[in-house]
DRENDO-1510 file (C-alpha; in Angstrom, 1 decimal, always signed):
<recs>
REC; n; res; u; v; w
REC; 1; MET; +35.9; +30.8; -19.1 .
REC; 2; ARG; +36.8; +30.6; -22.8 .
REC; 3; ILE; +34.2; +29.2; -25.3 .
REC; 4; LEU; +35.1; +28.2; -28.9 .
REC; 5; GLN; +32.0; +29.1; -31.0 .
REC; 6; ILE; +31.8; +27.4; -34.4 .
REC; 7; VAL; +29.4; +28.5; -37.1 .
REC; 8; ALA; +30.3; +26.7; -40.4 .
REC; 9; ASP; +29.4; +29.1; -43.2 .
REC; 10; GLY; +29.5; +32.6; -41.6 .
REC; 11; ARG; +27.3; +34.1; -44.2 .
REC; 12; PRO; +25.2; +37.2; -43.3 .
REC; 13; GLY; +21.9; +36.0; -42.0 .
REC; 14; GLY; +20.0; +34.8; -39.0 .
REC; 15; GLY; +22.2; +32.0; -37.8 .
REC; 16; THR; +25.4; +34.1; -38.0 .
REC; 17; SER; +23.7; +37.1; -36.3 .
REC; 18; VAL; +22.6; +34.9; -33.4 .
REC; 19; VAL; +26.1; +33.6; -32.8 .
REC; 20; LEU; +27.7; +37.1; -33.0 .
REC; 21; ASP; +25.1; +38.6; -30.7 .
REC; 22; LEU; +25.6; +35.7; -28.3 .
REC; 23; CYS; +29.4; +36.3; -28.2 .
REC; 24; ARG; +28.9; +40.0; -27.5 .
REC; 25; GLY; +26.4; +39.4; -24.8 .
REC; 26; LEU; +28.4; +36.7; -23.0 .
REC; 27; ARG; +31.4; +39.1; -22.8 .
REC; 28; GLU; +29.3; +42.1; -21.7 .
REC; 29; ARG; +27.0; +40.4; -19.2 .
REC; 30; HIS; +29.1; +37.5; -17.9 .
REC; 31; GLY; +32.8; +38.2; -18.7 .
REC; 32; ILE; +32.9; +35.0; -20.8 .
REC; 33; GLU; +35.4; +35.1; -23.6 .
REC; 34; SER; +34.3; +33.7; -27.0 .
REC; 35; VAL; +36.6; +32.7; -29.8 .
REC; 36; LEU; +34.8; +32.3; -33.1 .
REC; 37; ALA; +35.7; +29.9; -35.9 .
REC; 38; SER; +34.0; +30.0; -39.3 .
REC; 39; ALA; +34.6; +29.7; -43.0 .
REC; 40; PRO; +37.8; +31.5; -44.3 .
REC; 41; ASN; +37.1; +35.1; -45.4 .
REC; 42; SER; +33.6; +34.9; -44.2 .
REC; 43; TYR; +31.3; +37.8; -43.0 .
REC; 44; ALA; +31.3; +36.2; -39.5 .
REC; 45; LEU; +35.1; +36.5; -39.2 .
REC; 46; ALA; +35.1; +40.1; -40.3 .
REC; 47; ALA; +32.2; +41.0; -37.9 .
REC; 48; ALA; +34.0; +39.2; -35.0 .
REC; 49; ALA; +37.2; +41.2; -35.7 .
REC; 50; GLU; +35.3; +44.4; -35.8 .
REC; 51; ALA; +33.6; +43.6; -32.5 .
REC; 52; GLY; +36.9; +42.9; -30.9 .
REC; 53; PHE; +36.9; +39.2; -30.0 .
REC; 54; PRO; +39.3; +36.6; -31.4 .
REC; 55; ALA; +38.3; +34.7; -34.6 .
REC; 56; GLY; +39.9; +32.3; -37.0 .
REC; 57; PRO; +39.2; +30.3; -40.1 .
REC; 58; LEU; +37.9; +26.7; -40.1 .
REC; 59; ASP; +37.0; +25.2; -43.4 .
REC; 60; LEU; +34.2; +22.6; -43.1 .
REC; 61; TRP; +32.8; +23.0; -46.6 .
REC; 62; HIS; +34.6; +20.4; -48.8 .
REC; 63; SER; +32.3; +17.6; -47.8 .
REC; 64; ARG; +30.3; +16.5; -44.7 .
REC; 65; LEU; +32.5; +13.4; -44.8 .
REC; 66; ASP; +35.8; +15.3; -45.5 .
REC; 67; LEU; +38.5; +13.0; -43.9 .
REC; 68; GLY; +40.6; +16.0; -42.9 .
REC; 69; VAL; +37.9; +17.6; -40.7 .
REC; 70; PRO; +38.6; +15.8; -37.5 .
REC; 71; ALA; +42.3; +16.6; -37.6 .
REC; 72; ARG; +41.6; +20.3; -38.4 .
REC; 73; MET; +39.2; +20.5; -35.5 .
REC; 74; ARG; +41.6; +18.9; -33.0 .
REC; 75; ARG; +44.4; +21.3; -34.1 .
REC; 76; LEU; +42.1; +24.3; -33.6 .
REC; 77; ILE; +41.1; +23.2; -30.2 .
REC; 78; ALA; +44.8; +22.6; -29.3 .
REC; 79; ASP; +45.5; +26.2; -30.4 .
REC; 80; VAL; +42.4; +27.8; -28.7 .
REC; 81; ARG; +42.4; +25.7; -25.5 .
REC; 82; PRO; +38.8; +26.4; -24.7 .
REC; 83; ASP; +36.9; +25.2; -21.7 .
REC; 84; LEU; +33.9; +24.3; -23.9 .
REC; 85; VAL; +33.0; +24.1; -27.6 .
REC; 86; HIS; +29.7; +25.4; -28.8 .
REC; 87; ALA; +28.9; +24.0; -32.3 .
REC; 88; HIS; +26.1; +25.9; -34.1 .
REC; 89; GLY; +24.3; +23.9; -36.8 .
REC; 90; GLY; +24.6; +20.4; -38.2 .
REC; 91; ARG; +27.9; +20.8; -40.1 .
REC; 92; ALA; +29.7; +22.2; -37.2 .
REC; 93; GLY; +28.1; +19.7; -34.8 .
REC; 94; LEU; +29.1; +16.7; -37.1 .
REC; 95; ALA; +32.7; +18.0; -37.3 .
REC; 96; MET; +32.9; +18.2; -33.6 .
REC; 97; ALA; +31.3; +14.8; -33.0 .
REC; 98; ARG; +33.7; +13.2; -35.5 .
REC; 99; ALA; +36.7; +14.9; -33.9 .
REC; 100; ALA; +35.9; +12.9; -30.6 .
REC; 101; CYS; +38.2; +15.0; -28.5 .
REC; 102; SER; +38.2; +17.1; -25.3 .
REC; 103; PRO; +36.7; +19.5; -24.1 .
REC; 104; PRO; +33.0; +18.7; -24.0 .
REC; 105; PHE; +30.8; +20.4; -26.6 .
REC; 106; LEU; +27.4; +21.9; -26.7 .
REC; 107; TYR; +25.3; +21.6; -29.9 .
REC; 108; THR; +22.6; +24.0; -31.1 .
REC; 109; VAL; +20.4; +22.6; -33.8 .
REC; 110; HIS; +19.4; +25.9; -35.6 .
REC; 111; GLY; +16.7; +24.0; -37.4 .
REC; 112; TYR; +16.6; +20.4; -38.8 .
REC; 113; HIS; +17.1; +20.3; -42.5 .
REC; 114; PHE; +16.6; +16.5; -43.1 .
REC; 115; PRO; +12.7; +16.2; -43.0 .
REC; 116; GLY; +12.5; +18.1; -46.3 .
REC; 117; LYS; +14.8; +15.8; -48.2 .
REC; 118; GLY; +14.1; +12.6; -50.1 .
REC; 119; TRP; +14.1; +9.4; -48.2 .
REC; 120; PRO; +17.8; +8.4; -48.4 .
REC; 121; GLY; +18.8; +12.0; -47.4 .
REC; 122; ARG; +16.3; +12.1; -44.7 .
REC; 123; LEU; +17.4; +8.9; -43.1 .
REC; 124; GLY; +21.1; +9.9; -43.5 .
REC; 125; GLY; +20.4; +13.3; -41.9 .
REC; 126; ALA; +18.5; +11.8; -39.0 .
REC; 127; LEU; +21.3; +9.3; -38.3 .
REC; 128; ALA; +23.9; +12.2; -38.4 .
REC; 129; GLU; +21.8; +14.2; -36.0 .
REC; 130; ARG; +21.5; +11.2; -33.7 .
REC; 131; PHE; +25.3; +10.7; -33.7 .
REC; 132; ILE; +25.8; +14.4; -32.9 .
REC; 133; GLY; +23.4; +14.3; -30.0 .
REC; 134; SER; +25.0; +11.2; -28.6 .
REC; 135; ARG; +28.4; +12.8; -28.6 .
REC; 136; ALA; +27.4; +16.3; -27.3 .
REC; 137; ALA; +27.2; +17.1; -23.6 .
REC; 138; ALA; +24.0; +18.9; -24.3 .
REC; 139; VAL; +21.6; +19.7; -27.2 .
REC; 140; ILE; +19.9; +23.1; -27.5 .
REC; 141; TRP; +16.9; +23.6; -29.7 .
REC; 142; PRO; +15.7; +27.2; -30.7 .
REC; 143; SER; +12.1; +26.2; -30.7 .
REC; 144; ALA; +9.8; +23.8; -29.0 .
REC; 145; ALA; +8.7; +22.5; -32.4 .
REC; 146; ASP; +12.2; +21.4; -33.2 .
REC; 147; ARG; +12.4; +19.5; -29.9 .
REC; 148; ALA; +9.1; +17.9; -30.6 .
REC; 149; LEU; +10.4; +16.8; -34.1 .
REC; 150; ALA; +13.5; +15.4; -32.3 .
REC; 151; LYS; +11.4; +13.3; -30.0 .
REC; 152; ARG; +9.4; +11.9; -33.0 .
REC; 153; TRP; +12.7; +10.9; -34.7 .
REC; 154; ARG; +14.2; +9.7; -31.5 .
REC; 155; LEU; +16.9; +12.4; -31.6 .
REC; 156; ASP; +16.3; +13.8; -28.2 .
REC; 157; PRO; +18.8; +12.4; -25.7 .
REC; 158; GLY; +16.5; +13.3; -22.9 .
REC; 159; ARG; +19.2; +14.6; -20.6 .
REC; 160; ALA; +18.8; +17.2; -17.9 .
REC; 161; TRP; +20.8; +19.8; -19.8 .
REC; 162; ASP; +19.0; +19.3; -23.2 .
REC; 163; GLU; +16.8; +22.3; -23.5 .
REC; 164; VAL; +14.9; +24.8; -25.7 .
REC; 165; ILE; +16.6; +28.2; -25.7 .
REC; 166; ARG; +15.0; +30.6; -28.1 .
REC; 167; ASN; +17.2; +32.8; -30.3 .
REC; 168; GLY; +17.2; +36.3; -28.8 .
REC; 169; ILE; +17.7; +39.6; -30.7 .
REC; 170; ASP; +19.2; +42.8; -29.6 .
REC; 171; THR; +16.2; +45.2; -29.9 .
REC; 172; ALA; +18.4; +48.2; -29.3 .
REC; 173; ALA; +20.4; +47.4; -32.4 .
REC; 174; VAL; +17.6; +47.3; -34.9 .
REC; 175; PRO; +17.1; +50.5; -37.1 .
REC; 176; PRO; +14.2; +52.9; -36.6 .
REC; 177; ARG; +11.1; +52.4; -38.7 .
REC; 178; GLY; +10.7; +54.2; -42.0 .
REC; 179; PRO; +10.3; +56.3; -43.9 .
REC; 180; VAL; +7.8; +53.7; -45.0 .
REC; 181; ASP; +6.9; +53.0; -48.6 .
REC; 182; PRO; +3.2; +52.1; -48.4 .
REC; 183; ASP; +3.3; +49.8; -51.5 .
REC; 184; LEU; +6.5; +48.0; -50.7 .
REC; 185; ILE; +6.6; +44.3; -49.7 .
REC; 186; ALA; +9.8; +42.8; -48.4 .
REC; 187; VAL; +11.3; +39.3; -48.1 .
REC; 188; LEU; +14.3; +39.1; -45.9 .
REC; 189; GLY; +16.6; +36.1; -46.0 .
REC; 190; ARG; +18.7; +33.8; -48.1 .
REC; 191; LEU; +17.3; +33.1; -51.6 .
REC; 192; SER; +17.3; +29.3; -51.2 .
REC; 193; PRO; +14.6; +26.6; -51.8 .
REC; 194; GLU; +13.5; +26.2; -48.2 .
REC; 195; LYS; +12.8; +30.0; -47.9 .
REC; 196; ASN; +10.5; +29.8; -50.9 .
REC; 197; PRO; +11.1; +33.3; -52.1 .
REC; 198; GLY; +9.6; +32.5; -55.5 .
REC; 199; LEU; +6.1; +32.6; -53.9 .
REC; 200; ALA; +6.5; +36.4; -53.3 .
REC; 201; VAL; +7.3; +37.0; -57.0 .
REC; 202; GLU; +4.4; +34.9; -58.1 .
REC; 203; MET; +2.1; +36.7; -55.7 .
REC; 204; LEU; +3.2; +40.1; -57.0 .
REC; 205; ALA; +2.1; +39.0; -60.6 .
REC; 206; MET; -1.5; +38.5; -59.4 .
REC; 207; PRO; -4.0; +41.1; -60.8 .
REC; 208; GLU; -5.0; +42.2; -57.2 .
REC; 209; MET; -1.4; +43.1; -56.5 .
REC; 210; ALA; -1.1; +45.7; -59.3 .
REC; 211; GLY; +0.8; +48.7; -58.3 .
REC; 212; ARG; +2.6; +47.0; -55.4 .
REC; 213; ARG; +6.4; +46.5; -55.4 .
REC; 214; LEU; +8.7; +43.8; -53.9 .
REC; 215; VAL; +12.3; +43.8; -52.6 .
REC; 216; LEU; +14.1; +40.6; -52.0 .
REC; 217; ILE; +16.7; +41.3; -49.4 .
REC; 218; GLY; +19.5; +38.7; -49.7 .
REC; 219; GLY; +21.3; +36.5; -52.1 .
REC; 220; GLY; +21.7; +32.8; -52.6 .
REC; 221; PRO; +21.4; +29.9; -55.1 .
REC; 222; LEU; +18.0; +30.9; -56.5 .
REC; 223; GLU; +19.0; +34.4; -57.4 .
REC; 224; GLY; +19.5; +33.6; -61.1 .
REC; 225; ALA; +16.3; +31.6; -61.5 .
REC; 226; LEU; +14.4; +34.4; -59.7 .
REC; 227; ARG; +15.7; +37.1; -62.0 .
REC; 228; ALA; +14.8; +35.0; -65.0 .
REC; 229; ARG; +11.3; +34.5; -63.6 .
REC; 230; ILE; +10.9; +38.2; -62.8 .
REC; 231; ALA; +11.8; +39.1; -66.4 .
REC; 232; LYS; +9.4; +36.5; -67.8 .
REC; 233; LEU; +6.5; +37.9; -65.7 .
REC; 234; GLY; +7.3; +41.4; -66.8 .
REC; 235; LEU; +8.0; +42.5; -63.2 .
REC; 236; ALA; +11.5; +44.0; -63.6 .
REC; 237; GLU; +10.3; +47.5; -62.8 .
REC; 238; ARG; +8.5; +46.3; -59.6 .
REC; 239; VAL; +10.9; +43.8; -58.1 .
REC; 240; ARG; +14.4; +44.5; -56.8 .
REC; 241; ILE; +17.0; +41.9; -55.6 .
REC; 242; THR; +19.6; +43.5; -53.3 .
REC; 243; GLY; +22.0; +40.6; -53.2 .
REC; 244; VAL; +23.9; +39.8; -50.0 .
REC; 245; LEU; +24.0; +42.7; -47.6 .
REC; 246; PRO; +25.6; +43.2; -44.1 .
REC; 247; ARG; +23.0; +42.9; -41.4 .
REC; 248; ASP; +22.6; +46.6; -40.7 .
REC; 249; GLN; +22.0; +47.4; -44.3 .
REC; 250; ALA; +19.6; +44.4; -44.7 .
REC; 251; LEU; +17.5; +45.6; -41.8 .
REC; 252; ALA; +17.6; +49.2; -43.0 .
REC; 253; GLU; +16.0; +47.9; -46.3 .
REC; 254; ALA; +13.4; +46.0; -44.4 .
REC; 255; ALA; +12.5; +49.0; -42.2 .
REC; 256; ARG; +11.2; +50.8; -45.3 .
REC; 257; ALA; +8.7; +48.1; -46.2 .
REC; 258; ALA; +5.0; +48.2; -45.4 .
REC; 259; VAL; +4.9; +44.5; -44.8 .
REC; 260; LEU; +7.4; +41.6; -44.6 .
REC; 261; VAL; +6.6; +38.2; -46.1 .
REC; 262; LEU; +8.1; +34.9; -44.9 .
REC; 263; PRO; +6.8; +32.0; -47.1 .
REC; 264; SER; +9.3; +29.4; -45.9 .
REC; 265; PHE; +8.6; +25.7; -46.1 .
REC; 266; TRP; +10.3; +25.2; -42.7 .
REC; 267; GLU; +11.9; +27.4; -40.0 .
REC; 268; ALA; +13.1; +26.9; -36.5 .
REC; 269; ILE; +12.7; +30.5; -35.1 .
REC; 270; PRO; +13.1; +32.9; -38.0 .
REC; 271; VAL; +15.4; +35.7; -36.8 .
REC; 272; ALA; +14.4; +37.9; -39.8 .
REC; 273; VAL; +10.8; +37.9; -38.6 .
REC; 274; ALA; +11.8; +38.7; -35.0 .
REC; 275; GLU; +13.9; +41.6; -36.2 .
REC; 276; ALA; +11.1; +42.9; -38.4 .
REC; 277; MET; +8.7; +42.7; -35.5 .
REC; 278; ALA; +11.2; +44.6; -33.3 .
REC; 279; ILE; +11.6; +47.3; -36.0 .
REC; 280; GLY; +7.8; +47.6; -36.3 .
REC; 281; VAL; +7.1; +46.0; -39.7 .
REC; 282; PRO; +4.0; +43.9; -39.8 .
REC; 283; VAL; +4.5; +40.3; -40.9 .
REC; 284; VAL; +2.8; +37.6; -43.0 .
REC; 285; ALA; +4.4; +34.2; -42.5 .
REC; 286; SER; +3.8; +30.5; -43.2 .
REC; 287; ALA; +2.7; +28.6; -40.1 .
REC; 288; VAL; +5.6; +26.0; -40.2 .
REC; 289; ARG; +7.5; +24.4; -37.4 .
REC; 290; GLY; +8.6; +27.1; -34.9 .
REC; 291; VAL; +7.0; +30.2; -36.6 .
REC; 292; PRO; +3.8; +30.0; -34.6 .
REC; 293; GLU; +5.9; +30.3; -31.4 .
REC; 294; LEU; +6.9; +33.7; -32.5 .
REC; 295; VAL; +4.0; +34.9; -34.7 .
REC; 296; GLU; +0.5; +34.5; -33.1 .
REC; 297; ASP; -2.1; +34.7; -35.8 .
REC; 298; GLU; -4.1; +38.0; -35.7 .
REC; 299; VAL; -2.1; +39.1; -32.7 .
REC; 300; SER; +1.6; +39.6; -33.7 .
REC; 301; GLY; +1.2; +38.8; -37.3 .
REC; 302; LEU; -0.8; +36.9; -39.9 .
REC; 303; LEU; -0.2; +33.2; -40.7 .
REC; 304; CYS; -0.8; +31.1; -43.8 .
REC; 305; ALA; -1.2; +27.4; -43.1 .
REC; 306; ASP; +0.2; +26.4; -46.6 .
REC; 307; PRO; +3.5; +27.9; -47.7 .
REC; 308; ALA; +2.5; +27.4; -51.3 .
REC; 309; ASP; -0.8; +29.3; -51.0 .
REC; 310; ARG; -0.1; +32.3; -53.2 .
REC; 311; ALA; -3.7; +33.5; -52.9 .
REC; 312; GLY; -3.7; +33.3; -49.2 .
REC; 313; PHE; -0.5; +35.3; -48.8 .
REC; 314; ALA; -1.8; +37.9; -51.2 .
REC; 315; ARG; -5.0; +38.2; -49.2 .
REC; 316; HIS; -3.2; +38.7; -45.9 .
REC; 317; VAL; -0.7; +41.2; -47.5 .
REC; 318; ARG; -3.6; +43.2; -48.9 .
REC; 319; ARG; -5.4; +43.2; -45.5 .
REC; 320; ILE; -2.3; +44.8; -43.9 .
REC; 321; LEU; -1.7; +47.3; -46.7 .
REC; 322; GLU; -5.4; +48.4; -46.8 .
REC; 323; ASP; -6.2; +48.4; -43.1 .
REC; 324; PRO; -3.9; +50.8; -41.1 .
REC; 325; ARG; -5.6; +49.8; -37.8 .
REC; 326; LEU; -4.9; +46.1; -38.4 .
REC; 327; ALA; -1.3; +47.0; -39.2 .
REC; 328; GLN; -0.9; +49.0; -36.0 .
REC; 329; ARG; -2.4; +46.3; -33.9 .
REC; 330; LEU; +0.0; +43.7; -35.4 .
REC; 331; VAL; +3.0; +45.9; -34.9 .
REC; 332; ALA; +2.0; +46.4; -31.2 .
REC; 333; GLY; +1.6; +42.6; -30.8 .
REC; 334; GLY; +4.9; +42.0; -32.5 .
REC; 335; HIS; +6.8; +44.4; -30.2 .
REC; 336; GLU; +5.3; +42.7; -27.1 .
REC; 337; ALA; +6.1; +39.2; -28.3 .
REC; 338; VAL; +9.7; +40.1; -28.9 .
REC; 339; GLU; +10.2; +41.8; -25.7 .
REC; 340; ARG; +8.5; +39.0; -23.7 .
REC; 341; VAL; +10.1; +36.0; -25.3 .
REC; 342; TYR; +13.0; +36.9; -27.6 .
REC; 343; ARG; +15.1; +39.3; -25.6 .
REC; 344; LEU; +18.8; +38.8; -26.1 .
REC; 345; ASP; +19.6; +39.1; -22.4 .
REC; 346; HIS; +17.4; +36.1; -21.6 .
REC; 347; THR; +19.1; +34.0; -24.3 .
REC; 348; VAL; +22.6; +35.1; -23.1 .
REC; 349; ASP; +21.9; +34.3; -19.5 .
REC; 350; ALA; +20.5; +30.9; -20.3 .
REC; 351; HIS; +23.6; +30.0; -22.3 .
REC; 352; ALA; +26.0; +31.2; -19.6 .
REC; 353; ARG; +24.2; +29.0; -17.1 .
REC; 354; HIS; +24.5; +26.0; -19.4 .
REC; 355; TYR; +28.2; +26.7; -20.0 .
REC; 356; ARG; +28.9; +26.8; -16.3 .
REC; 357; GLN; +27.0; +23.7; -15.5 .
REC; 358; ILE; +28.7; +21.6; -18.1 .
REC; 359; CYS; +32.2; +22.9; -17.4 .
REC; 360; ASN; +31.7; +22.3; -13.6 .
REC; 361; HIS; +30.4; +18.8; -14.3 .
REC; 362; ALA; +33.3; +18.1; -16.6 .
REC; 363; THR; +35.9; +19.4; -14.0 .
REC; 364; ARG; +34.2; +17.5; -11.2 .
REC; 365; PHE; +34.2; +14.1; -13.1 .
REC; 366; GLY; +37.3; +14.6; -15.2 .
REC; 367; LEU; +35.4; +14.5; -18.5 .
</recs>
């Protein structure tokens, strides 16, 4: 069986890591070949080549309505000749839906973006998601919260193969813990508006956070504004921005932190948090969308109901930094949660089952 895996941007980060780990797991556990398509010269293509599975460029970034996308998609499919296409994220899903060609395709949402937009964008995004879901053979959500959102917006086709499959992580691949800097707070992820990294900077400026330091692990569109804000607050000696890093280097940076903060306005299942929990870094996160499915408050991490609650985040961070017993208890709970729910082998096996069911159905009924 050959699967064409499409991830539009291919930047280092959770979504790309999920797809790369899935490709490796499918090959090792089920003998399923994956061919990865992503943005030209992207991290995803380089990582795929290093891992030894075929990959090629697919440019989906001129515009969501780029008139050339359907033809490019059809040419790619004709070259690869896959049994099934797996589109990861809305841009890849929309491209495949617009191509309207064989073979069948599976669509993984990887988090809905449209609810956080203004009304015209929200409506347009919802309609695009409905169109993708109607053309896909199956829709996969990484969190129950995203499926619940899909039901509210009437985006859930309600078919037998539409299912929640949580993103798994390879716990054997995460780096060891430490040496730990007892005053270091980390934010791991893209520096973009929905991730809300500015809250961590503002939190560090509070008087009760004196002596603490912050590392922002990642890059993105907010990097320039964050650097300016850091300078204005006089925090240049206490805040470091790494820029975009390969996954192993980003996780090594996180492994040295005493606590990881995730102040996102929305998330499906945050891979960065699962990886931090697997490493053994205690977590403080906003209780948005799928996050509580991973982080149970006071058990596997601490949750803030409001992503803009700077004082609440500071209070939780100080609790962890000042109470070693609490930190140890949250680390133990985080390990247990990841092993129980977010193991990579469970994710890989569920996808392999889906692939076989859909391919068998397509062969039987000539789809």
